[in-house]
All heavy atoms as an XYZ file, in Angstrom:
934
protein
N      61.048     83.619     87.304
C      60.372     84.608     86.492
C      60.969     84.655     85.087
O      60.235     84.677     84.102
C      60.466     85.980     87.154
C      59.934     87.138     86.341
C      58.420     87.059     86.208
C      60.345     88.443     86.966
N      62.275     84.699     84.981
C      62.912     84.810     83.674
C      62.539     83.648     82.755
O      62.336     83.837     81.559
C      64.433     84.890     83.814
C      64.984     86.155     84.458
C      66.485     86.021     84.677
C      64.665     87.378     83.628
N      62.422     82.479     83.311
C      62.149     81.287     82.509
C      60.707     81.210     82.027
O      60.413     80.462     81.092
C      62.489     80.035     83.311
N      59.798     81.982     82.618
C      58.388     81.867     82.265
C      57.795     83.122     81.630
O      56.715     83.064     81.059
C      57.555     81.516     83.510
O      57.705     82.546     84.478
C      57.990     80.180     84.104
N      58.476     84.243     81.709
C      57.913     85.505     81.220
C      57.864     85.555     79.697
O      58.832     85.200     79.028
C      58.725     86.678     81.747
N      56.733     86.009     79.165
C      56.631     86.282     77.732
C      57.319     87.607     77.412
O      57.979     87.749     76.398
C      55.169     86.390     77.289
C      54.440     85.071     77.395
O      55.026     84.035     77.068
O      53.268     85.077     77.816
N      57.113     88.593     78.313
C      57.670     89.928     78.149
C      58.284     90.349     79.476
O      57.659     90.214     80.519
C      56.584     90.952     77.741
C      57.166     92.355     77.659
C      55.938     90.564     76.421
N      59.489     90.854     79.425
C      60.144     91.416     80.603
C      60.357     92.898     80.324
O      61.097     93.257     79.415
C      61.479     90.730     80.877
C      62.275     91.260     82.053
C      61.501     91.089     83.363
C      63.617     90.568     82.140
N      59.671     93.741     81.088
C      59.757     95.186     80.891
C      60.403     95.796     82.124
O      59.910     95.623     83.238
C      58.342     95.749     80.674
O      58.395     97.120     80.387
N      61.492     96.501     81.931
C      62.259     97.066     83.041
C      61.769     98.463     83.390
O      61.665     99.322     82.509
C      63.743     97.112     82.683
C      64.377     95.770     82.316
C      65.834     95.966     81.919
C      64.246     94.769     83.440
N      61.504     98.681     84.678
C      61.033     99.971     85.191
C      61.662    100.187     86.560
O      60.966    100.254     87.562
C      59.500     99.988     85.303
C      58.827     99.722     84.016
N      58.504    100.733     83.136
C      58.435     98.563     83.427
C      57.931    100.203     82.063
N      57.884     98.898     82.214
N      62.974    100.265     86.611
C      63.661    100.388     87.888
C      64.811    101.380     87.755
O      65.272    101.667     86.660
C      64.163     99.024     88.366
S      65.171     98.111     87.182
N      65.270    101.885     88.899
C      66.386    102.839     88.847
C      67.709    102.130     88.583
O      67.829    100.919     88.782
C      66.371    103.462     90.248
C      65.800    102.389     91.112
C      64.789    101.666     90.256
N      68.683    102.887     88.158
C      70.036    102.358     88.005
C      70.771    102.578     89.311
O      70.919    103.706     89.776
C      70.772    103.058     86.868
C      72.226    102.637     86.668
C      72.316    101.152     86.309
C      72.874    103.491     85.596
N      71.184    101.496     89.928
C      71.965    101.518     91.165
C      73.130    100.551     90.976
O      73.146     99.792     90.000
C      71.117    101.061     92.375
O      70.797     99.662     92.206
C      69.838    101.875     92.513
N      74.079    100.548     91.889
C      75.148     99.543     91.760
C      74.589     98.116     91.714
O      75.129     97.263     91.024
C      76.001     99.771     93.009
C      75.813    101.233     93.312
C      74.367    101.507     92.978
N      73.476     97.873     92.394
C      72.883     96.537     92.403
C      72.082     96.186     91.163
O      71.812     95.011     90.914
N      71.671     97.192     90.371
C      70.888     96.901     89.172
C      71.684     97.071     87.878
O      71.183     96.753     86.809
C      69.617     97.783     89.099
O      69.998     99.160     89.042
C      68.695     97.526     90.273
N      72.918     97.571     87.974
C      73.750     97.705     86.766
C      73.944     96.321     86.146
O      74.308     95.367     86.817
C      75.108     98.304     87.102
C      76.030     98.428     85.886
C      77.350     99.099     86.209
N      77.221    100.503     86.554
C      76.893    101.493     85.715
N      76.607    101.199     84.468
N      76.813    102.730     86.109
N      73.634     96.210     84.866
C      73.698     94.944     84.121
C      72.854     93.863     84.793
O      73.220     92.691     84.807
C      75.137     94.484     83.916
C      75.862     95.328     82.928
N      77.150     95.099     82.570
C      75.478     96.417     82.203
C      77.540     95.998     81.675
N      76.525     96.818     81.443
N      71.712     94.281     85.322
C      70.735     93.345     85.876
C      70.393     92.274     84.843
O      70.254     91.099     85.154
C      69.472     94.120     86.290
C      68.296     93.348     86.818
C      68.638     92.788     88.196
C      67.068     94.246     86.918
N      70.264     92.729     83.610
C      70.061     91.795     82.505
C      71.406     91.627     81.820
O      71.939     92.549     81.201
C      68.992     92.320     81.517
C      67.684     92.579     82.259
C      68.802     91.346     80.369
C      67.099     91.353     82.969
N      71.959     90.432     81.964
C      73.304     90.135     81.469
C      73.288     88.799     80.735
O      72.220     88.206     80.532
C      74.311     90.148     82.619
C      73.885     89.215     83.745
O      73.305     88.157     83.501
N      74.164     89.599     84.974
N      74.426     88.327     80.364
C      74.518     87.068     79.609
C      73.823     85.928     80.350
O      73.048     85.159     79.770
C      75.992     86.732     79.348
C      76.195     85.698     78.278
C      77.636     85.628     77.826
N      78.187     86.902     77.379
C      77.999     87.447     76.172
N      77.267     86.814     75.280
N      78.538     88.603     75.843
N      74.049     85.826     81.655
C      73.450     84.736     82.439
C      71.926     84.848     82.479
O      71.214     83.865     82.263
C      74.004     84.747     83.869
C      73.430     83.653     84.735
C      73.908     83.741     86.176
O      74.919     84.407     86.449
O      73.239     83.133     87.030
N      71.414     86.048     82.768
C      69.958     86.188     82.853
C      69.300     86.002     81.487
O      68.202     85.446     81.389
C      69.574     87.531     83.473
O      70.115     88.605     82.759
N      69.961     86.436     80.423
C      69.399     86.267     79.086
C      69.294     84.795     78.705
O      68.346     84.399     78.029
C      70.235     87.027     78.054
C      70.095     88.547     78.121
C      71.214     89.225     77.339
C      68.727     88.991     77.634
N      70.237     83.970     79.148
C      70.166     82.538     78.830
C      69.047     81.847     79.599
O      68.609     80.771     79.207
C      71.500     81.817     79.118
O      71.810     81.936     80.505
C      72.621     82.383     78.282
N      68.567     82.453     80.673
C      67.455     81.888     81.447
C      66.088     82.226     80.846
O      65.096     81.608     81.172
C      67.497     82.397     82.879
C      68.672     81.878     83.653
C      68.643     82.391     85.050
N      69.789     81.909     85.794
C      70.007     82.194     87.045
N      69.171     82.959     87.707
N      71.074     81.716     87.656
N      66.065     83.223     79.965
C      64.796     83.653     79.384
C      64.359     82.713     78.264
O      65.181     82.008     77.670
C      64.915     85.086     78.851
C      65.116     86.100     79.953
S      65.288     87.794     79.355
C      63.601     88.113     78.837
N      63.061     82.721     77.990
C      62.514     81.914     76.909
C      63.042     82.422     75.571
O      63.282     83.615     75.405
C      60.989     81.998     76.927
C      60.396     81.377     78.154
C      58.921     81.600     78.237
N      58.304     81.631     76.908
C      57.005     81.676     76.713
N      56.184     81.722     77.723
N      56.506     81.715     75.495
N      63.181     81.535     74.626
C      63.698     81.912     73.307
C      62.726     82.794     72.526
O      63.132     83.447     71.572
C      64.051     80.672     72.496
C      65.284     79.968     73.030
C      65.651     78.795     72.128
N      66.867     78.179     72.596
C      68.075     78.468     72.122
N      68.208     79.355     71.179
N      69.135     77.861     72.594
N      61.450     82.804     72.925
C      60.479     83.654     72.241
C      60.096     84.876     73.085
O      59.197     85.631     72.720
C      59.227     82.863     71.859
C      58.502     82.280     73.058
O      59.073     82.236     74.167
O      57.341     81.856     72.888
N      60.785     85.104     74.191
C      60.485     86.234     75.072
C      60.951     87.549     74.455
O      61.814     87.572     73.573
C      61.148     86.033     76.430
N      60.362     88.625     74.959
C      60.724     89.966     74.508
C      61.187     90.774     75.717
O      60.540     90.763     76.764
C      59.516     90.655     73.830
C      59.837     92.102     73.502
C      59.100     89.890     72.587
N      62.287     91.467     75.571
C      62.821     92.341     76.608
C      62.542     93.788     76.219
O      62.823     94.189     75.088
C      64.332     92.138     76.767
C      65.050     93.128     77.687
C      64.608     92.933     79.138
C      66.551     92.975     77.555
N      61.995     94.564     77.157
C      61.748     95.984     76.930
C      62.469     96.763     78.015
O      62.308     96.476     79.207
C      60.238     96.304     76.957
C      59.531     95.542     75.840
C      60.002     97.810     76.855
C      58.036     95.632     75.881
N      63.252     97.744     77.609
C      63.917     98.611     78.583
C      63.620    100.068     78.241
O      64.121    100.595     77.250
C      65.428     98.383     78.624
C      66.090     99.201     79.718
O      65.424     99.741     80.603
N      67.400     99.293     79.677
N      62.817    100.702     79.092
C      62.535    102.133     78.968
C      62.993    102.867     80.219
O      62.653    104.029     80.409
C      61.035    102.394     78.748
O      60.302    101.872     79.873
C      60.546    101.740     77.468
N      63.758    102.177     81.061
C      64.165    102.746     82.348
C      65.529    103.427     82.256
O      65.612    104.638     82.072
C      64.164    101.657     83.420
N      66.591    102.673     82.381
C      67.955    103.200     82.348
C      68.804    102.281     81.479
O      68.705    101.059     81.549
C      68.556    103.266     83.760
C      67.849    104.227     84.675
C      68.118    105.661     84.218
N      67.421    106.638     85.018
C      66.401    107.383     84.598
N      65.934    107.243     83.386
N      65.842    108.272     85.384
N      69.671    102.892     80.682
C      70.460    102.140     79.716
C      71.347    101.070     80.311
O      71.442     99.972     79.779
N      71.993    101.362     81.403
C      72.978    100.424     81.951
C      72.361     99.292     82.764
O      73.075     98.501     83.361
C      74.004    101.178     82.790
O      74.786    101.999     81.943
N      71.037     99.174     82.756
C      70.406     98.007     83.372
C      70.698     96.752     82.560
O      70.642     95.644     83.067
C      68.887     98.190     83.464
C      68.380     99.285     84.379
C      66.870     99.437     84.234
C      68.749     98.997     85.829
N      71.016     96.949     81.283
C      71.218     95.836     80.353
C      72.652     95.835     79.850
O      73.196     96.878     79.494
C      70.245     95.957     79.157
C      70.503     94.867     78.130
C      68.801     95.929     79.634
N      73.242     94.654     79.824
C      74.538     94.467     79.177
C      74.233     94.326     77.689
O      73.769     93.273     77.233
C      75.221     93.214     79.722
C      76.511     92.867     79.007
O      76.798     93.431     77.923
O      77.234     92.004     79.522
N      74.457     95.397     76.925
C      74.029     95.409     75.536
C      74.880     94.544     74.621
O      74.408     94.139     73.560
C      73.917     96.842     75.027
C      72.679     97.503     75.585
C      72.761     98.573     76.447
C      71.422     97.012     75.257
C      71.619     99.157     76.975
C      70.273     97.586     75.771
C      70.373     98.657     76.616
O      69.235     99.217     77.138
N      76.093     94.237     74.995
C      76.893     93.280     74.212
C      76.243     91.905     74.327
O      76.038     91.209     73.323
C      78.363     93.256     74.685
C      79.128     92.125     74.015
C      79.027     94.598     74.428
N      75.878     91.519     75.550
C      75.216     90.233     75.772
C      73.856     90.199     75.075
O      73.466     89.168     74.506
C      75.065     89.973     77.270
N      73.119     91.323     75.111
C      71.814     91.360     74.446
C      71.976     91.200     72.932
O      71.232     90.432     72.312
C      71.088     92.660     74.768
C      69.740     92.840     74.065
C      68.768     91.708     74.403
C      69.147     94.198     74.405
N      72.917     91.904     72.344
C      73.143     91.769     70.898
C      73.483     90.328     70.540
O      72.952     89.778     69.568
C      74.257     92.722     70.451
N      74.328     89.700     71.336
C      74.689     88.297     71.097
C      73.467     87.390     71.219
O      73.280     86.479     70.409
C      75.769     87.841     72.074
C      77.122     88.478     71.813
O      77.322     89.061     70.721
O      77.979     88.419     72.731
N      72.627     87.626     72.237
C      71.432     86.805     72.448
C      70.445     86.965     71.299
O      69.855     85.988     70.830
C      70.772     87.170     73.778
N      70.264     88.183     70.820
C      69.357     88.418     69.701
C      69.890     87.782     68.426
O      69.163     87.143     67.677
C      69.149     89.923     69.496
C      68.344     90.631     70.588
C      68.438     92.139     70.421
C      66.898     90.162     70.602
N      71.168     87.964     68.199
C      71.815     87.403     67.002
C      71.780     85.872     67.029
O      71.563     85.232     66.005
C      73.262     87.878     66.915
C      73.918     87.665     65.579
C      75.331     88.240     65.501
N      75.375     89.665     65.789
C      75.872     90.209     66.926
N      76.382     89.444     67.867
N      75.873     91.511     67.104
N      71.951     85.284     68.220
C      72.009     83.835     68.358
C      70.666     83.154     68.543
O      70.613     81.941     68.724
N      69.580     83.902     68.519
C      68.262     83.298     68.662
C      67.912     82.890     70.082
O      67.002     82.093     70.286
N      68.638     83.435     71.065
C      68.344     83.101     72.457
C      67.190     83.919     73.021
O      66.701     83.632     74.107
C      69.586     83.320     73.330
C      70.794     82.454     73.003
C      71.966     82.812     73.903
C      70.441     80.986     73.150
N      66.755     84.926     72.275
C      65.695     85.820     72.725
C      64.868     86.201     71.505
O      65.417     86.455     70.429
C      66.326     87.068     73.367
C      65.431     88.004     74.140
C      64.827     87.316     75.358
C      66.209     89.223     74.592
N      63.544     86.259     71.697
C      62.664     86.555     70.572
C      62.837     87.955     70.031
O      62.808     88.176     68.825
N      63.019     88.917     70.928
C      63.176     90.287     70.474
C      63.396     91.227     71.632
O      63.318     90.846     72.796
N      63.662     92.484     71.290
C      63.882     93.511     72.313
C      63.415     94.855     71.787
O      63.534     95.140     70.590
C      65.357     93.581     72.715
N      62.884     95.654     72.704
C      62.529     97.035     72.430
C      63.281     97.900     73.418
O      63.126     97.749     74.629
N      64.120     98.780     72.929
C      65.019     99.559     73.771
C      64.772    101.051     73.535
O      64.811    101.508     72.396
C      66.499     99.226     73.460
C      66.756     97.722     73.594
C      67.440    100.039     74.318
C      66.528     97.154     74.976
N      64.526    101.783     74.612
C      64.311    103.229     74.518
C      65.437    104.004     75.195
O      65.444    105.220     75.164
C      62.967    103.583     75.171
C      62.620    105.047     75.027
O      62.575    105.529     73.878
O      62.412    105.703     76.056
N      66.361    103.301     75.809
C      67.456    103.944     76.539
C      68.755    103.205     76.278
O      68.775    101.997     76.134
C      67.177    103.971     78.067
C      66.072    104.931     78.397
C      66.848    102.590     78.596
N      69.832    103.971     76.211
C      71.171    103.406     76.049
C      72.056    103.994     77.143
O      71.739    105.040     77.707
C      71.718    103.758     74.666
C      70.949    103.164     73.482
C      71.419    103.786     72.175
C      71.084    101.656     73.447
N      73.166    103.337     77.458
C      74.041    103.859     78.512
C      74.543    105.270     78.243
O      74.731    106.052     79.167
C      75.199    102.864     78.551
C      74.657    101.616     77.962
C      73.631    102.054     76.949
N      74.774    105.593     76.974
C      75.216    106.938     76.599
C      74.285    107.448     75.512
O      74.043    106.752     74.521
C      76.651    106.905     76.081
C      77.670    106.514     77.129
C      79.057    106.494     76.542
O      79.570    107.584     76.217
O      79.614    105.397     76.419
N      73.771    108.640     75.727
C      72.891    109.254     74.736
C      73.400    110.647     74.416
O      73.568    111.443     75.338
C      71.459    109.284     75.258
C      70.903    107.877     75.413
C      69.557    107.837     76.107
O      69.031    108.891     76.511
O      69.030    106.736     76.267
N      73.674    110.942     73.171
C      73.503    110.049     72.029
C      74.489    108.886     72.086
O      75.544    108.977     72.726
C      73.767    110.949     70.829
C      74.576    112.075     71.347
C      74.212    112.246     72.788
N      74.160    107.802     71.426
C      75.010    106.608     71.502
C      76.372    106.830     70.854
O      76.509    107.628     69.938
C      74.209    105.551     70.736
C      73.265    106.311     69.896
C      72.993    107.613     70.588
N      77.331    106.087     71.361
C      78.682    106.153     70.816
C      78.745    105.356     69.516
O      77.964    104.427     69.306
C      79.727    105.606     71.827
C      79.761    106.468     73.071
C      79.431    104.165     72.188
N      79.657    105.736     68.651
C      79.843    105.014     67.397
C      80.207    103.566     67.685
O      80.973    103.276     68.604
C      80.941    105.682     66.572
N      79.629    102.671     66.935
C      79.932    101.252     67.095
C      79.182    100.574     68.224
O      79.516     99.456     68.602
N      78.164    101.230     68.776
C      77.380    100.610     69.851
C      76.886     99.251     69.362
O      76.423     99.127     68.229
C      76.200    101.508     70.227
C      75.467    101.019     71.429
N      74.575     99.971     71.379
C      75.507    101.428     72.709
C      74.090     99.766     72.583
N      74.645    100.635     73.411
N      76.994     98.190     70.195
C      76.690     96.833     69.735
C      75.271     96.652     69.196
O      75.061     95.834     68.305
C      76.928     95.957     70.960
C      77.089     96.868     72.106
C      77.453     98.213     71.576
N      74.312     97.407     69.699
C      72.951     97.257     69.191
C      72.731     98.034     67.903
O      71.925     97.643     67.066
C      71.927     97.712     70.234
C      71.837     96.863     71.488
C      70.745     97.389     72.400
C      71.598     95.393     71.162
N      73.450     99.125     67.736
C      73.253     99.945     66.553
C      74.150     99.521     65.398
O      73.832     99.788     64.241
C      73.485    101.409     66.900
C      72.582    101.944     68.022
C      72.914    103.385     68.325
C      71.118    101.770     67.686
N      75.246     98.868     65.711
C      76.180     98.431     64.675
C      75.700     97.146     64.000
O      76.036     96.881     62.852
C      77.568     98.215     65.273
N      74.904     96.370     64.710
C      74.443     95.085     64.185
C      73.110     95.255     63.460
O      72.315     96.123     63.799
C      74.280     94.097     65.339
N      72.881     94.439     62.470
C      71.576     94.410     61.791
C      70.763     93.320     62.467
O      70.954     92.139     62.196
C      71.746     94.132     60.316
C      72.473     95.247     59.591
C      72.420     95.024     58.084
N      73.219     96.002     57.402
C      72.759     97.170     56.995
N      71.513     97.498     57.223
N      73.553     98.009     56.366
N      69.881     93.741     63.356
C      69.084     92.792     64.123
C      67.599     93.021     63.836
O      67.013     93.985     64.327
C      69.370     92.961     65.619
C      70.821     92.723     66.040
C      71.066     93.202     67.454
C      71.141     91.247     65.911
N      66.977     92.147     63.056
C      65.574     92.344     62.709
C      64.621     92.181     63.902
O      63.480     92.616     63.839
C      65.312     91.278     61.639
C      66.349     90.235     61.862
C      67.546     90.957     62.426
N      65.109     91.583     64.966
C      64.276     91.371     66.150
C      64.545     92.420     67.235
O      64.316     92.188     68.416
C      64.475     89.963     66.706
C      65.939     89.586     66.893
O      66.840     90.320     66.498
N      66.176     88.433     67.501
N      65.010     93.591     66.812
C      65.325     94.681     67.735
C      64.713     95.984     67.252
O      64.798     96.321     66.076
C      66.844     94.855     67.842
C      67.337     96.095     68.599
C      67.016     95.986     70.083
C      68.818     96.285     68.378
N      64.109     96.715     68.188
C      63.627     98.065     67.912
C      64.316     98.987     68.918
O      64.253     98.753     70.129
C      62.099     98.170     68.085
C      61.390     97.301     67.053
C      61.650     99.626     67.966
C      59.902     97.215     67.238
N      64.992    100.012     68.405
C      65.623    101.029     69.257
C      64.948    102.354     68.922
O      64.898    102.752     67.759
C      67.144    101.135     69.016
C      67.757    102.214     69.898
C      67.816     99.791     69.273
N      64.419    103.004     69.965
C      63.770    104.297     69.775
C      64.522    105.354     70.572
O      65.190    105.036     71.553
C      62.303    104.256     70.233
O      62.255    103.903     71.615
C      61.505    103.243     69.423
N      64.419    106.619     70.168
C      65.092    107.674     70.932
C      64.410    107.866     72.278
O      63.193    107.745     72.392
C      64.943    108.911     70.046
C      63.798    108.619     69.156
C      63.731    107.125     68.993
N      65.184    108.120     73.278
C      64.684    108.275     74.651
C      64.059    109.659     74.802
O      64.656    110.570     75.366
C      65.839    108.078     75.634
C      65.437    108.065     77.062
N      64.489    107.201     77.556
C      65.847    108.793     78.109
C      64.335    107.413     78.848
N      65.147    108.378     79.206
N      62.838    109.811     74.288
C      62.208    111.129     74.309
C      60.786    111.092     74.864
O      59.972    111.966     74.552
C      62.205    111.774     72.911
C      61.486    110.881     71.909
C      63.602    112.120     72.452
C      61.199    111.560     70.588
N      60.453    110.110     75.680
C      59.105    110.031     76.239
C      58.749    111.299     77.009
O      57.596    111.700     77.067
C      58.986    108.805     77.134
N      59.734    111.954     77.576
C      59.510    113.184     78.338
C      59.151    114.359     77.441
O      58.703    115.398     77.907
C      60.773    113.547     79.125
C      61.933    113.777     78.198
C      62.833    112.851     77.760
C      62.273    114.998     77.544
N      63.716    113.420     76.885
C      63.396    114.753     76.724
C      61.750    116.291     77.571
C      63.988    115.724     75.951
C      62.349    117.260     76.782
C      63.455    116.967     75.984
N      59.314    114.233     76.142
C      59.184    115.385     75.259
C      57.745    115.720     74.867
O      57.518    116.739     74.230
C      60.010    115.164     73.996
N      56.800    114.908     75.253
C      55.405    115.237     74.952
C      55.037    116.552     75.641
O      55.538    116.865     76.725
C      54.481    114.123     75.438
N      54.186    117.311     75.015
C      53.780    118.611     75.564
C      53.280    118.460     77.007
O      53.617    119.251     77.881
C      52.699    119.230     74.683
C      52.076    120.444     75.315
C      51.067    121.112     74.419
N      51.569    122.436     74.200
C      51.524    123.096     73.086
N      50.981    122.558     72.040
N      52.018    124.302     72.996
N      52.490    117.433     77.270
C      51.945    117.217     78.611
C      53.046    116.945     79.627
O      52.985    117.424     80.761
C      50.934    116.064     78.606
C      49.702    116.322     77.770
C      49.887    116.009     76.273
O      51.011    115.629     75.857
O      48.898    116.174     75.534
N      54.038    116.185     79.237
C      55.148    115.871     80.153
C      55.959    117.113     80.476
O      56.332    117.342     81.628
C      56.066    114.816     79.534
O      55.379    113.615     79.364
N      56.230    117.916     79.466
C      56.999    119.146     79.696
C      56.213    120.125     80.564
O      56.766    120.762     81.459
C      57.389    119.796     78.368
C      58.472    118.987     77.642
C      58.856    119.605     76.324
N      57.739    119.398     75.403
C      57.410    120.221     74.421
N      58.100    121.301     74.205
N      56.399    119.955     73.626
N      54.900    120.217     80.353
C      54.078    121.114     81.162
C      54.037    120.641     82.611
O      54.140    121.433     83.540
C      52.652    121.216     80.608
C      51.804    122.240     81.337
C      52.390    123.647     81.247
O      52.604    124.150     80.151
N      52.659    124.275     82.368
N      53.910    119.333     82.797
C      53.900    118.778     84.156
C      55.227    119.058     84.859
O      55.259    119.423     86.037
C      53.606    117.280     84.111
C      53.377    116.683     85.498
C      52.870    115.240     85.455
N      53.658    114.364     84.621
C      53.219    113.769     83.519
N      51.990    113.962     83.098
N      54.011    112.972     82.821
N      56.336    118.946     84.147
C      57.641    119.244     84.741
C      57.727    120.708     85.149
O      58.202    121.035     86.248
C      58.769    118.889     83.778
N      57.268    121.589     84.278
C      57.277    123.021     84.614
C      56.365    123.324     85.802
O      56.727    124.104     86.690
C      56.858    123.852     83.401
C      57.868    123.905     82.262
C      57.241    124.571     81.043
C      59.129    124.621     82.683
N      55.197    122.707     85.839
C      54.268    122.906     86.957
C      54.900    122.458     88.282
O      54.741    123.114     89.310
C      52.967    122.148     86.723
C      52.136    122.715     85.570
O      52.412    123.855     85.127
O      51.223    121.999     85.112
N      55.628    121.367     88.238
C      56.296    120.860     89.443
C      57.386    121.816     89.907
O      57.558    122.043     91.102
C      56.868    119.464     89.204
C      55.820    118.376     89.155
C      55.094    118.219     90.485
O      55.748    118.203     91.547
O      53.864    118.126     90.458
N      58.159    122.366     88.982
C      59.204    123.325     89.336
C      58.578    124.551     90.003
O      59.033    125.007     91.061
C      60.037    123.737     88.102
C      60.924    124.933     88.418
C      60.878    122.561     87.624
N      57.536    125.089     89.395
C      56.866    126.267     89.949
C      56.322    125.960     91.344
O      56.521    126.742     92.287
C      55.738    126.758     89.011
C      54.857    127.799     89.685
C      56.333    127.315     87.726
N      55.663    124.832     91.516
C      55.103    124.465     92.820
C      56.205    124.302     93.866
O      56.052    124.735     95.017
C      54.281    123.189     92.706
N      57.328    123.716     93.473
C      58.428    123.517     94.420
C      59.067    124.843     94.823
O      59.395    125.054     95.995
C      59.483    122.583     93.831
O      58.960    121.284     93.701
N      59.257    125.749     93.863
C      59.838    127.061     94.171
C      58.896    127.841     95.084
O      59.331    128.439     96.082
C      60.155    127.854     92.885
C      60.496    129.303     93.189
C      61.294    127.178     92.128
N      57.618    127.846     94.774
C      56.644    128.557     95.624
C      56.649    128.001     97.047
O      56.618    128.754     98.014
C      55.247    128.459     95.020
C      55.052    129.375     93.851
C      53.635    129.306     93.331
N      53.461    130.257     92.254
C      52.624    130.115     91.253
N      51.829    129.058     91.199
N      52.542    131.033     90.320
N      56.685    126.674     97.157
C      56.699    126.049     98.474
C      57.969    126.410     99.237
O      57.926    126.716    100.435
C      56.580    124.531     98.330
C      56.501    123.835     99.672
O      55.448    123.956    100.348
O      57.498    123.194    100.052
N      59.114    126.391     98.559
C      60.381    126.749     99.199
C      60.346    128.184     99.710
O      60.739    128.465    100.844
C      61.537    126.574     98.210
C      62.858    127.033     98.750
C      63.579    126.227     99.624
C      63.386    128.262     98.393
C      64.802    126.649    100.133
C      64.598    128.696     98.888
C      65.317    127.885     99.772
N      59.856    129.094     98.875
C      59.781    130.504     99.284
C      58.827    130.715    100.457
O      59.006    131.645    101.235
C      59.367    131.375     98.096
C      60.398    131.465     96.957
C      59.816    132.240     95.775
C      61.706    132.079     97.449
N      57.861    129.820    100.601
C      56.913    129.909    101.708
C      57.424    129.151    102.939
O      56.717    129.063    103.947
C      55.555    129.353    101.283
N      58.651    128.619    102.863
C      59.238    127.906    104.010
C      58.882    126.438    104.081
O      59.138    125.774    105.077
N      58.297    125.919    103.010
C      57.892    124.508    102.998
C      59.038    123.547    102.699
O      60.192    123.965    102.545
N      58.681    122.290    102.621
C      59.683    121.235    102.396
C      59.282    120.312    101.244
O      59.719    119.168    101.182
C      59.866    120.397    103.663
C      60.409    121.197    104.808
N      61.716    121.576    104.883
C      59.797    121.723    105.889
C      61.924    122.292    105.983
N      60.755    122.405    106.607
N      58.474    120.783    100.327
C      57.997    119.972     99.205
C      59.155    119.476     98.342
O      60.022    120.235     97.951
C      57.069    120.832     98.340
C      56.419    120.098     97.208
C      55.491    121.087     96.465
N      54.588    120.404     95.597
C      54.903    120.007     94.362
N      56.096    120.237     93.891
N      54.013    119.393     93.617
N      59.165    118.209     98.079
C      60.163    117.585     97.191
C      61.605    117.791     97.615
O      62.509    117.755     96.807
C      59.997    118.063     95.743
C      58.729    117.530     95.107
O      58.271    116.462     95.468
N      58.168    118.285     94.198
N      61.840    118.019     98.901
C      63.212    118.168     99.365
C      63.752    116.834     99.835
O      63.101    116.124    100.577
C      63.255    119.125    100.567
C      63.557    120.525    100.169
C      64.149    121.248    101.332
N      63.714    122.624    101.298
C      63.829    123.444    102.296
N      64.335    123.045    103.427
N      63.425    124.679    102.175
N      64.902    116.520     99.382
C      65.591    115.313     99.827
C      66.831    115.769    100.579
O      67.685    116.448    100.026
C      65.982    114.417     98.637
C      66.739    113.186     99.134
C      64.758    114.030     97.838
N      66.895    115.410    101.837
C      68.017    115.837    102.674
C      68.775    114.637    103.151
O      68.266    113.633    103.475
C      67.532    116.662    103.879
C      68.692    117.100    104.726
C      66.733    117.848    103.385
């Protein structure tokens, strides 16, 4: 998959098995004109390796909406480098009015269900 994908977009949870899923080795397997998009979890990507790959022309570009620490720490490898083939956006997809309303609606529904003796959204 890595060798043939035009775009690799990450949409998975961060677990011990997915931490640095995209690393120096996987980046070298990708096409030189491929684009990596991460809107899932920051630590899915080894950002030092990504910065090196972008700087070295091993990857066409990247779009990043999440970092391991938010707000990012000073000197973060993606923010410290001038990389014209990189777009970093703030992780605020949840901030749309519709998303916030949906979150509130879910909280209300879960509380009502709990008070009624239900088991909605309970993880035990």
